[in-house]
N, C-alpha and C positions, 0 to 999 in steps of 0.2 A: 512233179505234179502238185505237189501242196502247196507249193508259191502260185500256182495257175488258180487252185482253187482259192486262195487267199484274196487273190486278184479279181476275181469274179465277185466274191463278196464285196469286195469294196466298189467296185465299180456299180454293182447292185444298190447299194447303200447310196451312191452319190447319185442317182438316177432320181432314187428316194426324195433324196434330200431337195432336189431342182423340181419335184414336183410330179416326177412320172408316174405313169398309171401303176397302181400296185398290182394288178393281175399281169403285168407283161416282163417278161422274163429280159433286162437289158443286157443281160451277159450273152444270152443265146441271140439277140438281135445284133450284136457286137459282131460275132463270129459269123453270123450270116453275111454279113458286110464284107468281111474279110476273105472269106473263104468262098464265096458265093454257093455255098451249100444251100440244101432244102430246110425247111423248119423241122428239129426235131419230134420226136413220139410225144404223145401227151403225157406218156410214164416218165420218160427221160426228160420233159421240161419241168415236172413236178418233182422229180428230183434234184434237177439244178435250183428250182426254187428254194428246197429246203436247204440244200447247201449253202445258198446264198445268204441265209438267214441266220448261218451259225457264224464261229469267229474266224477272223482272216489270219493271216500271216503277223502283220502287225500287232494283233492282240497279244501275242506272243513273246514281243520282245519288248523286256522291262524298261518302263519310262522311255518309251519313243516319243519323240517331240517332233512338231512342223519345225520347218524353219521359215521364219517371218511370211508366212502365208502363202509360200511358193507354191503349196498343193492343196487343194478344197480336200481332196480325199484322205489325207491324213487329220484334216479339222474334224471329219466324219468319224474318224476312228476314234479321235480322243473324247467326241462328245458323246460317242456311246458306249458308256462303260458297263462292261457285263457285270452282274452280281456275283460271279463266281469269281470273279478277279479283285482281289482285296485292294482299297484304294491306294496304300501304302504297306507292304507287307514288312516295313523295317520299321514302324512305330514303336516305342517304347513302351505304351499302354500304361505310363504312370511307375514302370518298374524304378526302384531305389539302387543309386548306383553308390558304392563307398570306395574312394581312391586311398590307395597307398603309394607314396612317393619316397623314392631311396636315391640316393647320388647326389648328381650334381643340379646346379639351376636351372640347367637346358632341361633336366626331367620335369621339374618344377613347373615350366612353360609346356612342356608338352602334355603335362595334365591338364592343363588350363586349353588347350587346342583341343585335347581329347573331349573335354567336359563340353565345351563349345558345339562340337557335333554332334553329342548324344542328347544334349538340352534340346536341341531345334527337333530331335526325333519323339521327343514327350518322355525322355526320360527324367527320374528327379534325383536330387543328390542329397544324400544324408552324409552327416558325421558319425552314426551310431551303426557300428559293425553289424549288432544283433539286429537291426532294421532291414539290412541290405540284402536287395537279392541277386546284384551283381558286384561281386569283388573285384575291381581292377588294380593290380599291383605293377608299377610303374618301376621299371628295375633298370640296375647300373652293372657293368661287367667290368669296370675299370680294373679291379682285383680280386682276386680271388676270396678274400673276407666278404668284400659285399655280396659276392655271389651265394655265399654259405649262409649268410643271414638271411638272404629270399628264401632260399630252398628252405631252410627251417621254418621260415613264416608259410611257407606254402604247403608244407605239411600239418603245421597248425589249424589252416584254413579248410586243409582236407577232412580233417577231423571235425570241424564246426559243420562243415557240409554234410558229413552222415550223421550228425546230431540232429539236424534241422528237422522239427514236426513235419510229418506226413502231411498235414493239412495245408501246410504251406506250399508254394511253387519251389521245385529244386534249385539250390544256392549255385549260380553259375560263376567259376573262376577263371579271370583273366591275366594274362600277362604282358605287357607293353614294353616295348623300348629295346635297348641294348640287348638284354639276356632272351629277348624271345626271337630275335636274329640268331645270336649264337648258338643257343641251344635247343633249337626247335624240336630236334628229334628226340632229346631227352625228356624235355617236357611235356611231348604231345603224345607222343608214343609207348616210351620206354616206363617212366614214370606215372605217365597218366593222372598227371596232379591237376590239369587245367582243361578247360573247356574251350578256350578261346587264345589265339597268339595274333599279337599286333606287332609288327615291328616300327620303327620310328617314322617311316616313311607311309606307315598303311592307316592312319588315324581316320580318315576318311570313310574306311571300309568298315569300322566298328559296327555301326548298326547291322549292316548284312551280316557279320560274321557272329554278333549275338543273335540275331534271328535265327541264324542256324544251332545256336548252341541251345536255345530255348526248345527247337523243335526235337533235341536230343542228341543232336551231332558234335562232333569236336571239329573246330574251324581254324585256320590261319592265314594270315597274308605276312609275310616277311620280305618281300620284296623289295629291293633298294630302291631309290629313284635317281635318277640324275639330274631331276628338275624340280620336283617338290619342294615347296617352302612354305605351305600353306598360309602364303600373302593372302588370300581371299578370306581367310578364317579369323575373325576377330577373339583371340584367347578371352576366357572368361575368368578376369582375377578373383583371386579366393586369397587375397593376403589380409591380414587383421587391420581392420581398421583402413584398410586401403590408403595407407601413407606410401608406401613402395612399390613398385610394379618390375617385373623383367619383361624384356621385350626382345623377341628373337630376330635376329638380323641375316644373318646366314646359319647354314646346316651343313656338316659333314667336315671333311678335312683331307687334304692333300699332302700334308707334310712326311707320312709313313715313318715316323719316330719307329725305332725298331721294337720298343715296349709295349708299344701302344694299339689297343684292339679298335677306337674310335673310326678309322678309315673303314673298318669291315664291318662294324656294326650300323655305323651311320652313314657310310659311301662317300662319295666324292663330294668334293667343296662345291657350293651353289650358294649365290646371293638371293636375298630376299628383295624385290623393287623398293626401291625407296620411297616413291609414292607410299606405298602399303605402310612401310614404316612410319612415315610421319604422321600419317592419318591415325594410326595407332596411338602414337605418344600425344597426340593433339588432343584424342578421346580421352586419354587417360588424365591429361591437364585438365580439361574441362571437369571431370569426377572430382577432382580435388586431390589427385595424386603428387605427392611433394618429391619423388625422389625415382628415376628410372635407372635401368641397369641395361645395357645393351650384352646382348647374349650371343655366342657362335663358339664353335670348337676352336676357331683361327680369325677371333672378332675382328682383327685388325688389318687381316687382308680382306677385308670386304669388298666385293668389285660387282657393281650394279652395271651391267650391260643389256638391261631391258629395254630401253631406250634410245634410238639412233642420235640424239644428242650426246649421250654419253660415249659412243664411239670414238675411236681416235688411235694413234700408235704408241703414245707414250708408255715405256714398259713399267713395271713395277718398280718403286724405290725400295731397296732394303737399307736397313741399319749397316753401318759400315764393319765390314768383317764378317759378314753373315752371308750362307748361301744356301740354295734349296735345292733338294731331289731332281725338282719338276723345271721346266721351262719357264721364265716369268712371261706373264699373260700381259697383251698391250689392251688398252681403252677401259673403259668403264668408270663410273662415277665411284673415286676411292673412299676409304676410311674419313679421311680428313673432310672432305667436302659434306660426306653423312652427319660426322658428328657436329660440324659447324651448323648444318640446317637444324639437327634435333635440338642443339642449345639455344637457339635462337627462337622456337616455338614458346619459350615461357622462361624467360630470366629468371623466375623464382622455383623452378624445378631443378634439383641437384641431378646431373647426368654422370653415369659410372658405365664403365665397361669391363667384360670379362668373357671368356679368358685371351688373352693375346698372346701373339708368340714374339720373344724379343727382337726376330728378325724385322718386324713391319714397325718399325718406329722411327721414321723420314722426321727430320726436323720439322716440317710441317705440321705433323701431329703433336709433337712436344710443344711449340711455340702455341700453337691453338690452345691446347690445355693449360699452357701459364697465361694467356692472354683472357680466358672467358672466365667468369667468375663462378659461373653456375658449373662448370666440368671441374670434378673433383681432382685434387692435388694428389691423387692416389693411383700408384699403376702397378699391375701385378705383373711380374717378369719372373717366370718360370725358369729355373737355373737345372735343376735336376741332377748335377753333378757339378764340383769344382775341379775335376780332372778332366783335360783335354784328351786322353786318350779314351776315357768313359764316355765322352760326349761323341767322339768318332763312332764308338760302337754303337751309341745311341742314334744315331745318324739326326743329331741334333742342327748342325749347318753354323756352328761356331766355336771356337776357342775359348779355354777361361780367359785369357786376355781381352778376346773381342768383349766379350761379356763386361768383364771387369771396367773396360773403355767406355761401354753403353752405359753403364751405371753413373759413372762420372761425369759422362755428357749430358744423361738426364737432369741430374742433381745440379749441373751449370745452369740449365735452362729453367728450370723450374726448383728455384731453391726452396727447401724445406717438404720437398716430396716426400710421402709416404710409399715405402716399397714393400709388396709381400712379393712369396716365391713358393714353388715347389720343389721337392728334393726326393730322391729315390735312394734308400739304403741298400746296397748289396745288390748291384746289378749284375749281370752275367760278365764274369772276369774281374770285377773289383778288388783290387788289392787292397794291404790295409794303408799303403802309401796313397791309393787314388782317394782312399776315405778321408786322408787326412787333409787331402787337398781341399776336399768339400767342407770340414770341417775350419778350415781357415778361411777359405770365402766366406761361410756364414757369419764369422768373426769380422771379416773385413767390410762387410757391406752393411750388415747389423739391419734385420728387416721388422718393420712393425707386426706383420701379422706371417704367419708359414704353414704349410700343409706338406707334412713329412711322412713318407711311408714307406715300410719295405717292399722291395721287388718280389713280385710275383708272376711267373710266366704264364701269358696268354697264350693259347692257341690260335692260329693263323698268321700271327704276328712274324715279323723278320727275324727276333730273336729267338722264336719258337723253332724255326727251319734251321737259321745258322749258327745260334749260338748255342752256350752250354750254361744252365743255371747252376754253376759250382759253387756259389756262396752257401754253407750251410746256413740253416735256420737260425741257429743259435748266434750265429755270427751277424747275421742279419739284423737283427733283434736289438744286439748290443750297440751295433754301429748306429742303428735308428735311434737308441737312447741316448748316445752320445751327441748326435746332431740336434736333437730335440733341447738336450742342456745347452747346447751353446747357443741356438735359436733364442731360446729363454733369456738368457743372458742379455744378448743385443738387443731383444726386445723390451727388456726392462731399462736399458740404459738408453735407448731411443725415448720411450715415454717419460722417463723419468726427466729427461730434457724438457720437457713440457709445461713441467712444474713452473707456476708462477705466470703462464699464459694464457690467453684468453682464446676458448674454441668456440665457434660457430655448430652448435649441438642440433640436429634433427631429432625430436624427441618422440620413439617410437611408444611409450607407455609405462607402465609400470617395472619396478625391478623384480626380477623374480625373486631375489632372498628378502626383499622387505617393501610393504605396502607403504612405507614412509619414504621410498625413494622412487624416483623415475629415472631412466636410463634413455639413451640414445646413443647416436654415432656422430663423431667428427668428421671433417673435411677426408682426413686419412682413413676411415671405414673402423675406427678403434671406437670400441665401448666406453662410453662418458656416463656415469652413475652419478646422481645429485640428488639433495632434498626436495622434496614436493613441498612449494610454498608459493607465496604469491610474489610476485617481481613486476618491476616497472614494465608498462605497456611498449614503451620504447626506449632508447636511450636516453638517459636523462628526463625522464618524464616523471613528474610527482604522482600519477594514479598509477595502481598496481593491479594485476589482475592474475588470476589462474594460470597455472601450465596445463596444456591439453596436447595430447598425442597428435603428431602432425605438425605442430609448430616447430620454429627456428628461435632458439635462444641462446646466449652467451653465457659462457660457464668457464669461470676460472680456476684453472687447475692446481688443485693442493695437493693430491697423492697418486701415486702410480705404481702398477705392477706390470707383468710382463704382458697381462692379457686385457687390461683396461684401466681406465682413467677415474679420478675422483675429484669433484670438485663443487664449487658453489654458484648457484644460478645468478645470473646478475639482471638482465633484462631481454624482453623479447626482442626478435631482431628480425632480420630478411637475408636474404643473400645478396641483395645489391648493396646492402649496408657491411657487408662483411669488413669494410674498413675500420668499422668499429671496434674491433676486436683489440684495438689499442688504447691505452689509457687516454681519458679526454678533461679537459676542463670545462666544467658545466657554468653556465651563466648563474648571476645571483640569483637565489631563490631555486633553484632547481638541484635535486639531489643527485650526488656525485655517486653513481652506480657503475659507471663502466670507464 
């Protein structure tokens, strides 16, 4: 009945729009034509006129929009906006948002996506917590320690909220990301520490959630999506000085490693259309960004099937000796093609990617990295353990031997490649012998960079349901410390081997320890520290200029530690002139500086 009343209202307004007589009821005339009934009484006619002048069904459908002028009636509804319906109930109205980001670089990228959504709705961003009307905490659930840090922070923010002056609008606290999905009940209902919860796939819904929060409600959306990639949302980069940026190319993970919560907090694997990625990288290049990092939970399993041209029957090619729990998927534009296209957009922009899985390194990827000068010769190769028995329990899809064979293969194709890795100490059922095999793997491979952690059980994972967390906490800690010591010994040897070499360094800015020094990173992603001084503007150039952030310089390495390199800046350079890292003989009258 209500729908019929709304239809009558629409028809009446359509008649007025076409110039119909205002004193005549279009709806009643239509009914007469259809039913053949007599004209209604004057009182009923007056009632229908009054009804027709009110809101119709479409007025109560939020954001109802016409489809390419197919219906003039829809246009009438849109043109006659009623004063009691706000133009956009999800406007930020200048409220200030403060972001705190924890965890991986995917969370950094998520922060930029969330801010892009809110900025378009009239919110402002502040770096001062005391000025904020909304505090959004982008969270990580990968380890128990990370979650505990966020729990403590939320209690601090709640205390700040309670101390807020009554003259100010109430402070609203939101939790975004993995922890929002995993702990929604505890956060929203039991502890009541937050006003808004938004999972990794719900950032588009933030304006609505915050609107509800500003009206005094608690609001949440933690639904996971099989399709959401935020392909049409351009992240608002917030990195210092705009030197480097992160570009998300895929979301979720299908590997289902037994220790990992990611498939349950970020959902199934899906890839962002390549056209969207290339457009973002092109935009960053135009803005002067000098380095992009392609992001994903399993970045090198990228597979874009958004366009017909990418369809096919060719299955996924895995590294030799590696397997998956899921069936290989045919078709799609693969990571090799995407990496190739990204690197061609700007030869002077460095390209990195993280975090990959060792199973997805076919020769095509390795050869492209070796051939393309602006693709960094640095690969993250998460091992997690050096014991084949533990790797099987982790459901990693490879053995110790397969992993070492891949390392040797990578170093054969890409001489001088820098390797980084992840390791977990004290996984379920890990024996002392298993631990020693991990120690020996670290010593054998010798990584430049390492990320090592003690195992913490996560709910929902395969390990939580099927395995026993039976390694005592003190044993985990002791094993972790041993792994860290062995890693640092190996990293020191690898970095010391660079003493005397010339490295191309992207300058990031002033060193944290001394204003007299600058710092940057070399191709292998190792920090390089060097004196702030004027240097030749090009190899063998007589003129000198100051060194600024965002520039490439050649640095001769003079000292090394397990975590950084020290050197002397030689001259300004470019990525395409990376061959100048070798000593040269200058022409007569030129200064031999490189």
